[in-house]
DRENDO-1510 file (C-alpha; in Angstrom, 1 decimal, always signed):
<recs>
REC; n; res; u; v; w
REC; 1; UNK; +14.7; -51.8; +46.8 .
REC; 2; UNK; +11.1; -50.7; +47.3 .
REC; 3; UNK; +10.0; -52.3; +44.0 .
REC; 4; UNK; +11.5; -55.6; +45.1 .
REC; 5; UNK; +9.7; -55.5; +48.5 .
REC; 6; UNK; +6.4; -54.6; +46.6 .
REC; 7; UNK; +6.8; -57.6; +44.3 .
REC; 8; UNK; +7.5; -59.9; +47.3 .
REC; 9; UNK; +4.5; -58.6; +49.1 .
REC; 10; UNK; +2.4; -59.2; +45.9 .
REC; 11; UNK; +3.6; -62.8; +45.7 .
REC; 12; UNK; +3.1; -63.5; +49.3 .
REC; 13; UNK; -0.5; -62.3; +49.4 .
REC; 14; UNK; -1.9; -64.1; +46.4 .
REC; 15; UNK; -4.6; -66.3; +48.0 .
REC; 16; UNK; -4.7; -70.1; +47.3 .
REC; 17; UNK; -7.1; -72.9; +48.1 .
REC; 18; UNK; -5.1; -74.2; +51.0 .
REC; 19; UNK; -6.7; -72.9; +54.2 .
REC; 20; UNK; -10.1; -71.7; +55.5 .
REC; 21; UNK; -11.2; -68.1; +55.1 .
REC; 22; UNK; -9.3; -66.4; +57.9 .
REC; 23; UNK; -9.5; -62.6; +57.8 .
REC; 24; UNK; -6.6; -60.8; +59.3 .
REC; 25; UNK; -7.8; -58.6; +62.1 .
REC; 26; UNK; -6.1; -55.3; +62.9 .
REC; 27; UNK; -7.1; -52.8; +65.5 .
REC; 28; UNK; -7.8; -49.2; +64.6 .
REC; 29; UNK; -4.5; -48.1; +66.3 .
REC; 30; UNK; -2.5; -50.8; +64.4 .
REC; 31; UNK; -3.9; -49.8; +61.0 .
REC; 32; UNK; -0.8; -47.7; +60.2 .
REC; 33; UNK; +1.3; -50.9; +60.1 .
REC; 34; UNK; +1.8; -53.0; +57.0 .
REC; 35; UNK; -0.4; -56.2; +57.3 .
REC; 36; UNK; +1.2; -59.6; +57.4 .
REC; 37; UNK; +0.6; -62.0; +54.5 .
REC; 38; UNK; -2.1; -64.6; +55.0 .
REC; 39; UNK; -3.7; -67.4; +53.0 .
REC; 40; UNK; -7.5; -67.5; +52.3 .
REC; 41; UNK; -9.7; -70.2; +50.8 .
REC; 42; UNK; -10.6; -68.7; +47.4 .
REC; 43; UNK; -13.8; -70.7; +47.1 .
REC; 44; UNK; -15.0; -69.4; +50.4 .
REC; 45; UNK; -13.9; -65.9; +49.5 .
REC; 46; UNK; -16.0; -66.0; +46.4 .
REC; 47; UNK; -19.0; -67.4; +48.3 .
REC; 48; UNK; -18.8; -64.7; +50.9 .
REC; 49; UNK; -18.6; -62.1; +48.1 .
REC; 50; UNK; -21.5; -63.6; +46.3 .
REC; 51; UNK; -23.7; -63.6; +49.4 .
REC; 52; UNK; -22.8; -60.0; +50.1 .
REC; 53; UNK; -23.6; -58.8; +46.6 .
REC; 54; UNK; -26.8; -60.8; +46.6 .
REC; 55; UNK; -27.9; -59.1; +49.8 .
REC; 56; UNK; -27.1; -55.6; +48.5 .
REC; 57; UNK; -28.8; -56.3; +45.2 .
REC; 58; UNK; -31.9; -57.3; +47.2 .
REC; 59; UNK; -31.7; -54.0; +49.2 .
REC; 60; UNK; -31.5; -51.9; +46.0 .
REC; 61; UNK; -34.4; -53.9; +44.4 .
REC; 62; UNK; -36.5; -53.3; +47.5 .
REC; 63; UNK; -35.7; -49.6; +47.6 .
REC; 64; UNK; -36.4; -49.0; +43.9 .
REC; 65; UNK; -39.2; -51.6; +43.8 .
REC; 66; UNK; -37.9; -53.3; +40.7 .
REC; 67; UNK; -35.8; -56.1; +39.5 .
REC; 68; UNK; -32.3; -55.3; +38.2 .
REC; 69; UNK; -30.5; -57.5; +35.8 .
REC; 70; UNK; -27.2; -58.7; +37.2 .
REC; 71; UNK; -24.2; -60.8; +36.3 .
REC; 72; UNK; -22.9; -62.8; +39.3 .
REC; 73; UNK; -19.2; -63.4; +39.0 .
REC; 74; UNK; -16.7; -65.3; +41.1 .
REC; 75; UNK; -13.6; -63.5; +42.5 .
REC; 76; UNK; -11.5; -65.0; +39.7 .
REC; 77; UNK; -13.9; -63.8; +37.0 .
REC; 78; UNK; -13.9; -60.3; +38.6 .
REC; 79; UNK; -10.1; -60.3; +38.5 .
REC; 80; UNK; -10.2; -61.4; +34.9 .
REC; 81; UNK; -12.5; -58.5; +34.0 .
REC; 82; UNK; -10.2; -56.1; +35.7 .
REC; 83; UNK; -7.3; -57.6; +33.8 .
REC; 84; UNK; -9.1; -57.1; +30.5 .
REC; 85; UNK; -9.7; -53.5; +31.3 .
REC; 86; UNK; -6.1; -53.0; +32.3 .
REC; 87; UNK; -4.9; -54.5; +29.1 .
REC; 88; UNK; -7.2; -52.5; +26.9 .
REC; 89; UNK; -6.9; -49.2; +28.6 .
REC; 90; UNK; -4.1; -47.2; +30.3 .
REC; 91; UNK; -5.4; -47.7; +33.9 .
REC; 92; UNK; -4.9; -50.4; +36.5 .
REC; 93; UNK; -8.2; -51.0; +38.4 .
REC; 94; UNK; -9.1; -52.8; +41.6 .
REC; 95; UNK; -12.3; -53.3; +43.6 .
REC; 96; UNK; -12.8; -52.7; +47.3 .
REC; 97; UNK; -15.8; -53.8; +49.3 .
REC; 98; UNK; -16.3; -52.1; +52.6 .
REC; 99; UNK; -18.8; -53.6; +55.0 .
REC; 100; UNK; -19.5; -51.8; +58.3 .
REC; 101; UNK; -20.4; -54.1; +61.2 .
REC; 102; UNK; -21.3; -53.3; +64.8 .
REC; 103; UNK; -17.8; -54.4; +66.0 .
REC; 104; UNK; -15.5; -53.9; +63.1 .
REC; 105; UNK; -15.1; -52.8; +59.5 .
REC; 106; UNK; -14.6; -55.6; +57.0 .
REC; 107; UNK; -12.6; -54.9; +53.8 .
REC; 108; UNK; -12.4; -57.2; +50.8 .
REC; 109; UNK; -10.1; -56.5; +47.8 .
REC; 110; UNK; -9.8; -58.0; +44.3 .
REC; 111; UNK; -7.0; -56.9; +41.9 .
REC; 112; UNK; -6.1; -57.8; +38.3 .
REC; 113; UNK; -3.1; -59.9; +39.5 .
REC; 114; UNK; -5.3; -62.2; +41.6 .
REC; 115; UNK; -4.8; -60.6; +45.0 .
REC; 116; UNK; -7.9; -61.6; +47.1 .
REC; 117; UNK; -7.6; -59.8; +50.4 .
REC; 118; UNK; -9.8; -59.8; +53.5 .
REC; 119; UNK; -9.3; -57.5; +56.5 .
REC; 120; UNK; -11.2; -56.8; +59.7 .
REC; 121; UNK; -10.4; -53.4; +61.2 .
REC; 122; UNK; -11.3; -53.5; +64.9 .
REC; 123; UNK; -12.2; -50.2; +66.4 .
REC; 124; UNK; -13.8; -49.0; +63.2 .
REC; 125; UNK; -17.2; -49.9; +64.6 .
REC; 126; UNK; -20.4; -48.8; +62.9 .
REC; 127; UNK; -21.0; -46.3; +65.6 .
REC; 128; UNK; -17.5; -44.8; +65.4 .
REC; 129; UNK; -17.6; -44.7; +61.6 .
REC; 130; UNK; -21.0; -42.9; +61.7 .
REC; 131; UNK; -19.7; -40.3; +64.1 .
REC; 132; UNK; -16.4; -39.7; +62.3 .
REC; 133; UNK; -18.2; -39.4; +59.0 .
REC; 134; UNK; -20.5; -36.8; +60.5 .
REC; 135; UNK; -17.4; -34.9; +61.8 .
REC; 136; UNK; -15.8; -35.1; +58.3 .
REC; 137; UNK; -19.0; -33.7; +56.6 .
REC; 138; UNK; -19.3; -30.9; +59.1 .
REC; 139; UNK; -15.6; -30.1; +58.7 .
REC; 140; UNK; -15.9; -30.0; +54.9 .
REC; 141; UNK; -18.9; -27.7; +55.3 .
REC; 142; UNK; -16.7; -25.2; +57.1 .
REC; 143; UNK; -14.9; -24.1; +54.0 .
REC; 144; UNK; -12.6; -21.6; +55.9 .
REC; 145; UNK; -11.1; -24.2; +58.2 .
REC; 146; UNK; -9.1; -27.5; +58.3 .
REC; 147; UNK; -11.5; -29.1; +60.7 .
REC; 148; UNK; -12.0; -31.9; +58.2 .
REC; 149; UNK; -8.5; -33.2; +58.4 .
REC; 150; UNK; -8.6; -35.2; +61.7 .
REC; 151; UNK; -11.6; -37.3; +60.7 .
REC; 152; UNK; -10.3; -37.5; +57.1 .
REC; 153; UNK; -7.1; -39.1; +58.3 .
REC; 154; UNK; -8.8; -41.4; +60.8 .
REC; 155; UNK; -11.3; -42.8; +58.2 .
REC; 156; UNK; -8.4; -43.2; +55.7 .
REC; 157; UNK; -6.5; -45.3; +58.2 .
REC; 158; UNK; -9.6; -47.5; +58.6 .
REC; 159; UNK; -10.6; -47.8; +55.0 .
REC; 160; UNK; -7.5; -47.5; +52.8 .
REC; 161; UNK; -4.4; -47.9; +55.0 .
REC; 162; UNK; -4.9; -51.7; +55.6 .
REC; 163; UNK; -5.0; -52.2; +51.8 .
REC; 164; UNK; -2.3; -49.7; +50.7 .
REC; 165; UNK; +0.5; -52.3; +50.5 .
REC; 166; UNK; -1.5; -54.5; +48.2 .
REC; 167; UNK; -2.6; -51.6; +46.0 .
REC; 168; UNK; +1.0; -50.3; +45.8 .
REC; 169; UNK; +2.3; -53.8; +44.9 .
REC; 170; UNK; +0.4; -53.7; +41.6 .
REC; 171; UNK; +0.5; -50.0; +41.0 .
REC; 172; UNK; -3.3; -49.7; +41.2 .
REC; 173; UNK; -4.4; -46.2; +40.1 .
REC; 174; UNK; -8.2; -46.7; +39.9 .
REC; 175; UNK; -10.4; -48.0; +42.7 .
REC; 176; UNK; -14.1; -49.0; +42.5 .
REC; 177; UNK; -15.6; -48.8; +45.9 .
REC; 178; UNK; -18.6; -50.9; +46.8 .
REC; 179; UNK; -19.8; -50.1; +50.3 .
REC; 180; UNK; -22.5; -50.9; +52.8 .
REC; 181; UNK; -24.8; -48.5; +54.6 .
REC; 182; UNK; -23.1; -45.5; +56.3 .
REC; 183; UNK; -20.3; -45.4; +53.7 .
REC; 184; UNK; -22.4; -45.0; +50.5 .
REC; 185; UNK; -22.4; -41.2; +50.8 .
REC; 186; UNK; -18.9; -40.8; +52.1 .
REC; 187; UNK; -16.7; -38.3; +50.1 .
REC; 188; UNK; -13.9; -40.7; +49.5 .
REC; 189; UNK; -11.7; -38.2; +47.6 .
REC; 190; UNK; -11.4; -36.0; +50.7 .
REC; 191; UNK; -9.8; -38.8; +52.8 .
REC; 192; UNK; -6.2; -38.0; +53.7 .
REC; 193; UNK; -3.2; -40.2; +54.5 .
REC; 194; UNK; -1.3; -37.5; +56.3 .
REC; 195; UNK; +0.5; -36.3; +53.2 .
REC; 196; UNK; -2.0; -36.6; +50.3 .
REC; 197; UNK; -5.7; -36.7; +49.7 .
REC; 198; UNK; -7.1; -39.9; +48.1 .
REC; 199; UNK; -7.9; -37.8; +45.0 .
REC; 200; UNK; -4.1; -37.3; +44.6 .
REC; 201; UNK; -3.6; -41.1; +44.6 .
REC; 202; UNK; -6.5; -42.8; +42.9 .
REC; 203; UNK; -9.2; -42.4; +40.4 .
REC; 204; UNK; -12.3; -43.2; +42.4 .
REC; 205; UNK; -15.8; -44.5; +41.5 .
REC; 206; UNK; -18.5; -45.9; +43.7 .
REC; 207; UNK; -20.7; -48.8; +42.6 .
REC; 208; UNK; -23.8; -50.4; +44.1 .
REC; 209; UNK; -22.4; -53.9; +43.5 .
REC; 210; UNK; -20.0; -55.3; +41.0 .
REC; 211; UNK; -22.7; -57.7; +39.7 .
REC; 212; UNK; -25.0; -54.6; +39.2 .
REC; 213; UNK; -22.4; -52.6; +37.2 .
REC; 214; UNK; -21.7; -52.6; +33.5 .
REC; 215; UNK; -17.9; -52.9; +33.7 .
REC; 216; UNK; -17.3; -53.4; +30.0 .
REC; 217; UNK; -14.7; -51.2; +28.3 .
REC; 218; UNK; -15.7; -49.6; +25.0 .
REC; 219; UNK; -13.5; -46.6; +24.2 .
REC; 220; UNK; -15.1; -43.9; +22.1 .
REC; 221; UNK; -13.8; -40.5; +21.2 .
REC; 222; UNK; -16.6; -39.1; +18.9 .
REC; 223; UNK; -19.1; -38.5; +21.7 .
REC; 224; UNK; -21.9; -36.0; +21.5 .
REC; 225; UNK; -23.3; -34.0; +24.4 .
REC; 226; UNK; -26.9; -33.0; +25.1 .
REC; 227; UNK; -26.4; -30.0; +27.5 .
REC; 228; UNK; -29.6; -29.2; +29.4 .
REC; 229; UNK; -30.7; -27.1; +32.3 .
REC; 230; UNK; -32.6; -24.2; +33.9 .
REC; 231; UNK; -31.4; -21.1; +35.7 .
REC; 232; UNK; -34.7; -19.8; +37.2 .
REC; 233; UNK; -37.3; -21.6; +39.3 .
REC; 234; UNK; -40.6; -20.8; +41.0 .
REC; 235; UNK; -39.8; -22.4; +44.3 .
REC; 236; UNK; -36.0; -23.0; +44.3 .
REC; 237; UNK; -32.9; -20.8; +44.3 .
REC; 238; UNK; -31.7; -19.5; +40.9 .
REC; 239; UNK; -28.7; -20.9; +39.3 .
REC; 240; UNK; -27.2; -18.0; +37.4 .
REC; 241; UNK; -24.1; -19.9; +36.2 .
REC; 242; UNK; -26.2; -22.5; +34.2 .
REC; 243; UNK; -26.1; -20.6; +30.9 .
REC; 244; UNK; -22.4; -20.1; +31.1 .
REC; 245; UNK; -21.9; -23.8; +32.1 .
REC; 246; UNK; -23.9; -25.0; +29.1 .
REC; 247; UNK; -22.3; -22.6; +26.7 .
REC; 248; UNK; -18.9; -23.7; +27.8 .
REC; 249; UNK; -19.7; -27.4; +27.3 .
REC; 250; UNK; -21.5; -26.9; +24.0 .
REC; 251; UNK; -20.2; -25.6; +21.6 .
REC; 252; UNK; -16.9; -24.5; +23.2 .
REC; 253; UNK; -15.7; -28.0; +24.2 .
REC; 254; UNK; -18.0; -30.5; +22.6 .
REC; 255; UNK; -20.3; -30.9; +19.7 .
REC; 256; UNK; -24.0; -31.4; +20.5 .
REC; 257; UNK; -27.2; -29.6; +21.4 .
REC; 258; UNK; -28.6; -27.5; +24.2 .
REC; 259; UNK; -32.0; -27.3; +25.9 .
REC; 260; UNK; -32.4; -24.4; +28.2 .
REC; 261; UNK; -35.0; -22.9; +30.6 .
REC; 262; UNK; -38.6; -23.1; +29.3 .
REC; 263; UNK; -37.5; -25.7; +26.7 .
REC; 264; UNK; -36.0; -27.9; +29.4 .
REC; 265; UNK; -38.9; -30.3; +29.8 .
REC; 266; UNK; -39.1; -34.1; +30.3 .
REC; 267; UNK; -40.6; -34.6; +26.9 .
REC; 268; UNK; -38.1; -32.5; +25.1 .
REC; 269; UNK; -35.1; -34.2; +26.7 .
REC; 270; UNK; -36.5; -37.7; +25.9 .
REC; 271; UNK; -37.3; -36.7; +22.3 .
REC; 272; UNK; -33.8; -35.1; +21.8 .
REC; 273; UNK; -32.0; -38.2; +23.1 .
REC; 274; UNK; -34.1; -40.6; +21.0 .
REC; 275; UNK; -33.5; -38.6; +17.8 .
REC; 276; UNK; -29.8; -37.6; +18.5 .
REC; 277; UNK; -28.5; -40.7; +20.3 .
REC; 278; UNK; -26.3; -38.6; +22.7 .
REC; 279; UNK; -23.5; -40.3; +24.5 .
REC; 280; UNK; -23.5; -37.7; +27.4 .
REC; 281; UNK; -26.5; -36.0; +28.9 .
REC; 282; UNK; -25.7; -33.1; +31.1 .
REC; 283; UNK; -28.4; -31.7; +33.4 .
REC; 284; UNK; -27.7; -28.4; +35.1 .
REC; 285; UNK; -30.6; -28.1; +37.4 .
REC; 286; UNK; -31.6; -28.8; +41.0 .
REC; 287; UNK; -31.4; -32.5; +41.9 .
REC; 288; UNK; -32.2; -33.9; +45.4 .
REC; 289; UNK; -31.6; -37.3; +46.9 .
REC; 290; UNK; -33.8; -37.3; +50.0 .
REC; 291; UNK; -35.0; -39.5; +52.7 .
REC; 292; UNK; -37.9; -41.9; +52.3 .
REC; 293; UNK; -39.0; -43.6; +49.1 .
REC; 294; UNK; -37.6; -42.7; +45.6 .
REC; 295; UNK; -40.7; -40.6; +45.1 .
REC; 296; UNK; -39.1; -38.0; +47.4 .
REC; 297; UNK; -35.9; -37.6; +45.3 .
REC; 298; UNK; -36.1; -35.7; +42.1 .
REC; 299; UNK; -34.6; -33.8; +39.2 .
REC; 300; UNK; -36.2; -30.4; +38.6 .
REC; 301; UNK; -37.3; -29.8; +35.0 .
REC; 302; UNK; -39.0; -26.6; +33.9 .
REC; 303; UNK; -42.4; -28.2; +33.7 .
REC; 304; UNK; -42.2; -30.5; +36.7 .
REC; 305; UNK; -40.1; -32.5; +39.2 .
REC; 306; UNK; -39.1; -35.9; +37.8 .
REC; 307; UNK; -38.9; -38.3; +40.8 .
REC; 308; UNK; -36.2; -40.9; +41.0 .
REC; 309; UNK; -38.7; -43.7; +40.6 .
REC; 310; UNK; -39.8; -42.1; +37.3 .
REC; 311; UNK; -36.3; -41.8; +35.9 .
REC; 312; UNK; -36.7; -44.9; +33.8 .
REC; 313; UNK; -39.4; -42.9; +31.8 .
REC; 314; UNK; -36.6; -41.0; +30.1 .
REC; 315; UNK; -35.4; -44.2; +28.5 .
REC; 316; UNK; -31.8; -43.3; +28.7 .
REC; 317; UNK; -31.0; -46.9; +27.9 .
REC; 318; UNK; -32.6; -46.7; +24.4 .
REC; 319; UNK; -29.9; -46.3; +23.2 .
REC; 320; UNK; -27.8; -46.4; +26.4 .
REC; 321; UNK; -26.3; -43.1; +27.5 .
REC; 322; UNK; -22.6; -43.5; +28.4 .
REC; 323; UNK; -22.6; -40.7; +31.0 .
REC; 324; UNK; -25.3; -38.8; +32.9 .
REC; 325; UNK; -24.1; -35.6; +34.6 .
REC; 326; UNK; -26.1; -33.9; +37.4 .
REC; 327; UNK; -24.2; -30.7; +38.2 .
REC; 328; UNK; -26.3; -29.2; +41.0 .
REC; 329; UNK; -27.1; -32.2; +43.3 .
REC; 330; UNK; -27.8; -32.3; +47.0 .
REC; 331; UNK; -28.0; -35.4; +49.1 .
REC; 332; UNK; -29.4; -36.0; +52.6 .
REC; 333; UNK; -26.0; -37.1; +53.9 .
REC; 334; UNK; -26.1; -39.9; +56.4 .
REC; 335; UNK; -29.6; -41.0; +55.5 .
REC; 336; UNK; -29.9; -44.6; +54.4 .
REC; 337; UNK; -32.6; -44.0; +51.7 .
REC; 338; UNK; -30.8; -41.1; +50.2 .
REC; 339; UNK; -27.6; -43.2; +50.1 .
REC; 340; UNK; -29.5; -45.9; +48.1 .
REC; 341; UNK; -30.8; -43.2; +45.6 .
REC; 342; UNK; -27.4; -41.6; +45.1 .
REC; 343; UNK; -25.3; -44.9; +44.8 .
REC; 344; UNK; -28.0; -46.4; +42.6 .
REC; 345; UNK; -28.4; -43.5; +40.2 .
REC; 346; UNK; -26.6; -45.0; +37.2 .
REC; 347; UNK; -28.4; -48.3; +37.7 .
REC; 348; UNK; -31.9; -46.8; +38.1 .
REC; 349; UNK; -31.5; -44.4; +35.2 .
REC; 350; UNK; -30.2; -47.1; +32.8 .
REC; 351; UNK; -27.0; -45.3; +32.0 .
REC; 352; UNK; -23.5; -46.7; +32.1 .
REC; 353; UNK; -22.1; -44.1; +34.4 .
REC; 354; UNK; -23.3; -41.0; +36.3 .
REC; 355; UNK; -21.5; -38.0; +37.7 .
REC; 356; UNK; -23.2; -36.3; +40.6 .
REC; 357; UNK; -22.4; -34.4; +43.8 .
REC; 358; UNK; -23.1; -35.2; +47.4 .
REC; 359; UNK; -23.8; -31.5; +48.2 .
REC; 360; UNK; -24.5; -28.3; +46.3 .
REC; 361; UNK; -21.4; -26.2; +46.0 .
REC; 362; UNK; -21.2; -22.6; +44.9 .
REC; 363; UNK; -22.5; -21.6; +41.4 .
REC; 364; UNK; -19.0; -20.4; +40.5 .
REC; 365; UNK; -17.4; -23.6; +41.8 .
REC; 366; UNK; -19.7; -25.7; +39.7 .
REC; 367; UNK; -18.9; -23.8; +36.5 .
REC; 368; UNK; -15.2; -24.1; +37.2 .
REC; 369; UNK; -15.3; -27.9; +37.9 .
REC; 370; UNK; -17.5; -28.7; +35.0 .
REC; 371; UNK; -15.5; -26.7; +32.5 .
REC; 372; UNK; -12.3; -28.5; +33.7 .
REC; 373; UNK; -14.0; -31.9; +33.6 .
REC; 374; UNK; -15.2; -31.6; +30.1 .
REC; 375; UNK; -11.8; -30.3; +29.0 .
REC; 376; UNK; -10.1; -33.2; +30.5 .
REC; 377; UNK; -12.6; -35.7; +29.1 .
REC; 378; UNK; -11.6; -34.7; +25.5 .
REC; 379; UNK; -8.1; -36.1; +26.0 .
REC; 380; UNK; -8.7; -38.5; +28.9 .
REC; 381; UNK; -11.4; -40.9; +27.9 .
REC; 382; UNK; -11.5; -42.5; +31.4 .
REC; 383; UNK; -14.3; -40.6; +33.2 .
REC; 384; UNK; -13.0; -41.1; +36.7 .
REC; 385; UNK; -9.5; -39.9; +35.6 .
REC; 386; UNK; -11.0; -36.9; +33.9 .
REC; 387; UNK; -12.9; -36.0; +37.1 .
REC; 388; UNK; -9.8; -36.6; +39.2 .
REC; 389; UNK; -7.7; -34.2; +37.0 .
REC; 390; UNK; -10.4; -31.5; +37.2 .
REC; 391; UNK; -10.5; -31.9; +41.0 .
REC; 392; UNK; -6.7; -31.7; +41.2 .
REC; 393; UNK; -6.8; -28.4; +39.2 .
REC; 394; UNK; -9.0; -26.9; +41.9 .
REC; 395; UNK; -7.1; -28.5; +44.8 .
REC; 396; UNK; -3.7; -27.4; +43.5 .
REC; 397; UNK; -5.0; -23.9; +42.6 .
REC; 398; UNK; -4.2; -24.3; +38.9 .
REC; 399; UNK; -7.6; -22.7; +38.2 .
REC; 400; UNK; -8.8; -19.7; +40.3 .
REC; 401; UNK; -11.1; -16.7; +40.0 .
REC; 402; UNK; -9.9; -13.2; +39.4 .
REC; 403; UNK; -12.7; -10.7; +39.3 .
REC; 404; UNK; -15.4; -12.6; +37.4 .
REC; 405; UNK; -12.9; -14.4; +35.1 .
REC; 406; UNK; -11.6; -17.9; +35.6 .
REC; 407; UNK; -7.9; -18.0; +35.3 .
REC; 408; UNK; -5.6; -20.9; +34.6 .
REC; 409; UNK; -8.1; -22.7; +32.4 .
REC; 410; UNK; -7.3; -23.6; +28.8 .
REC; 411; UNK; -10.5; -21.9; +27.7 .
REC; 412; UNK; -12.0; -18.5; +28.5 .
REC; 413; UNK; -14.7; -18.7; +31.1 .
REC; 414; UNK; -16.5; -15.6; +32.5 .
REC; 415; UNK; -18.7; -15.9; +35.5 .
REC; 416; UNK; -22.0; -14.1; +35.8 .
REC; 417; UNK; -21.6; -10.4; +36.7 .
REC; 418; UNK; -23.9; -10.9; +39.7 .
REC; 419; UNK; -21.9; -13.7; +41.2 .
REC; 420; UNK; -21.6; -13.2; +44.9 .
REC; 421; UNK; -18.3; -11.9; +46.0 .
REC; 422; UNK; -18.1; -14.7; +48.6 .
REC; 423; UNK; -17.9; -17.1; +45.7 .
REC; 424; UNK; -14.9; -15.4; +44.1 .
REC; 425; UNK; -12.1; -17.3; +45.8 .
REC; 426; UNK; -9.7; -20.1; +45.3 .
REC; 427; UNK; -11.3; -23.5; +45.2 .
REC; 428; UNK; -8.6; -25.7; +46.9 .
REC; 429; UNK; -10.8; -26.5; +49.9 .
REC; 430; UNK; -12.5; -30.0; +49.6 .
REC; 431; UNK; -15.9; -28.3; +49.9 .
REC; 432; UNK; -15.6; -27.3; +46.3 .
REC; 433; UNK; -14.4; -30.6; +44.7 .
REC; 434; UNK; -14.8; -33.6; +47.0 .
REC; 435; UNK; -18.5; -34.0; +46.7 .
REC; 436; UNK; -18.4; -34.9; +43.0 .
REC; 437; UNK; -18.1; -38.6; +42.2 .
REC; 438; UNK; -18.4; -41.1; +39.4 .
REC; 439; UNK; -21.2; -43.6; +40.0 .
REC; 440; UNK; -21.0; -46.9; +38.1 .
REC; 441; UNK; -18.6; -47.7; +35.3 .
REC; 442; UNK; -15.5; -45.4; +35.8 .
REC; 443; UNK; -14.0; -45.9; +32.3 .
</recs>
């Protein structure tokens, strides 16, 4: 019976060119109810979307002080691109745009089966969103409590609940989230519907704009990894798990090369990529997305800090790197400039996708998540799905630490003998897994 209702809902909400753009408005308290079907002018929907993406593109160009190539597409063309990915892969993707306003949160949705949805969530004002997101971040930071749950449920009701029936109608399993200021550094995976986390329902990726994202689907299984990083620094905390992290990735799980400690320089990474044409570049070192200009954000190499505005000097687009991984990130949460840097990482670096974290988790937690991610990526070529499965392994306590050994993993991983006892615990709290996210192309 439920499948029949879902099909009817899907049919009812396909937008046609018969009426003016008329967003359905729901209050924050009403967002638990299924929305009614409505008709929206598709031409005006596309025009609204194009103006929104043009505005966000200009914002990113101003922040990074450069012009980005883009491919403006109508809502119909976006749906066709999603359909192409759906037909060529084993996933079913959709795109959600979330635009905070002073008086409401506006949501827009495009799916492969031509559902073009607009919602306005009254009560989810910019001010309330900002406060609830701060509550969520503070709650996640307290890894020994469930303080994160109330804001996680409320934000879910604002951001996902109004669109749930449409996503369910098509069996959507992968969501690309394109959001405005305030939401760009939100840990989407930690949102909760009262029964499940978002990570238990969807593969998640965040994009700066659909027009600024390379959404082509080109499956490859013979990828090579350049695993790089440093464990000791002059003016930053040590990362004792880096050597274990890199040894686990190469050669235990993937073929490739390693660059470690004093050899981890900007010139060596650039030269190694140009000579080896690596598909994945993994950087296990301190990375910071900070307030102010891109010059204040950086990746720490052994020889110097490489600022975000200098990231293009690595020439990771010659040839284009499929995935850039930063495994020890920290972001100035809630800061507009830091949000631009984080959400624009893949675009600025010239890579197809990036994997980074909104906050620095424990050294042990990073080793566990990264080892699980790279294991999953061998059999699950969809990057966002591989990350989701790694996060679920931690959430569902399939992997855990006993002494200094990681248990439940398919490969043997031993943590450093000097790992702090406080780190030797189960990793089911969202503090350990929710900060990691795919940026850019999720497949």
